N, C-alpha and C positions, 0 to 999 in steps of 0.2 A: 393123304392121311392128315387128319386135323386133331388138334389138341388145344382147345380154347384156353385152358389154364396156363399152358406154357407155349403159346403160339409164337412162332418165328416168321409167320407169313409176312412177306415183303421186307423183312430185315435183310441187311447187307452183312454177310458173314465171310470173313477171310480165314482160310485154313492153309497154313504153311505145311509143307511135307505131305501133301494130299494126293500125290500122283499114284499112290498105292497104299496098301496096308490099312492101318487104323485111321490115318488121315482121310483116305478115300472113303472108308465106311462112314466116318462122321459127316463128310461132305454129302454123301448120298442121303443120309438121314435128314440133314437140313434142307436139301433141295426137294425131297419128297414132302416136306412140310411147308413148302411155299417160299422158302428163303431165296434170296439172290446170293449165289455162292461164288466166291472167287477162290480157286485153288492154285497153289504154287508148288513148284518143284524145280530141280536144277536142270532137268533135261526137257527141252521144248517138246519134242515128239511124244515123250511119255506123258507129260502133263496135259497136252492137248488131247491125246487119246483117252486119258482118264476122264477129262471133262465131257467128251462125247459119250463115253460109256455110261455116265450117270445122269445125263440131262434128259428129263422127260419132255414129252411134247408140251410146249408152252413154258417150260422152265428156263431159268437163267443160271448157267454155269459158265464162268469165264476162266480161262487158263492163263496163268502168268508164269513166266520163267524167272526164277529168283533164287539165288543162293543166300539164305538168311544169315549165313556166317559173315557175309559182306554187308556191313551196316549201310553203306551207300546204296547198294542194290535193294535192301529192305525199304529204305526211305523212298526210293524211286517208285517201288511197287505201291507203297501206301499212298503216295501222292497221286499216282495214276488212278487208283481205286476211288479215292475221294473226289478227284476230278470227274470221273465217269459216273459215280453213283451218288455223290454228294455227302456221303458219310460212311462210317463203318460202325455197325451195331455190336458185332461180336468178333473177337479174334481168338482163333484156336491154333496153338503152336504144336505141330506134330513133327516138325523137322528135326533131323538129327544126322549124325555122321557115324561111320563105323570103319573099322579096319577088318578086312576079311581074313581073320585068323582066330584060332582058339583063344579065348580070354585068358587062359592060363599062360599063354605065350606073350602077353602084353608086357612090355617094359614100362617104366614110369612115364617116359615121354609119350608113348602111345596112349596110355590111360589118360594122361593129362589132356592130350589132343581131343579125345572123344568127350570127356566131361566138360572141358572148357567150351567146346562148340555148343553143347546142349544147355549148359547152365550159365556160362559166363562169357557170352559173346562180346567182343570188343572191350576188353578190360573191365569186366565186372557187370555188364548189363545182362540181365537174365532173360532168357526166352527169345532170342533172335529178333523178333519183330517188336518186342516191347518198347525199345528205345525210340524207333521211328514213330510208333503209335503214340507214345507219350508226348512227343513234340507236336504231332498232328492235333491231339486233343487240346493241348495248351494253347495252340495258335488258332483255335477256332474263333 
């Protein structure tokens, strides 16, 4: 599939939380349009299977195991991607956490845990991989 106006052909795209759901669908869209896609998730087997499931013949989809709630793990992944691909053109954060219970049963601690992981990773940093990406861009 091509779209010259919004072409992502040969761009390097990192998508966190892409082993299933919305993140996986976004990754599939990028790879179908010729991007080199790196997907991440917390469970190695799941993210590797997801990468295989969306990689077309001749396409590039790389699986990385990473818990973006861990800033050091996020930095390590970003460093590996830059080392392997030379740059990152686009970052999509679809990672999140959840507690398997009805939302009406959440106490304040549970609610804070979920929103803090999604919005304020590591003491106020938004979007999990933003902080490592910021330093990668500054240090180029």
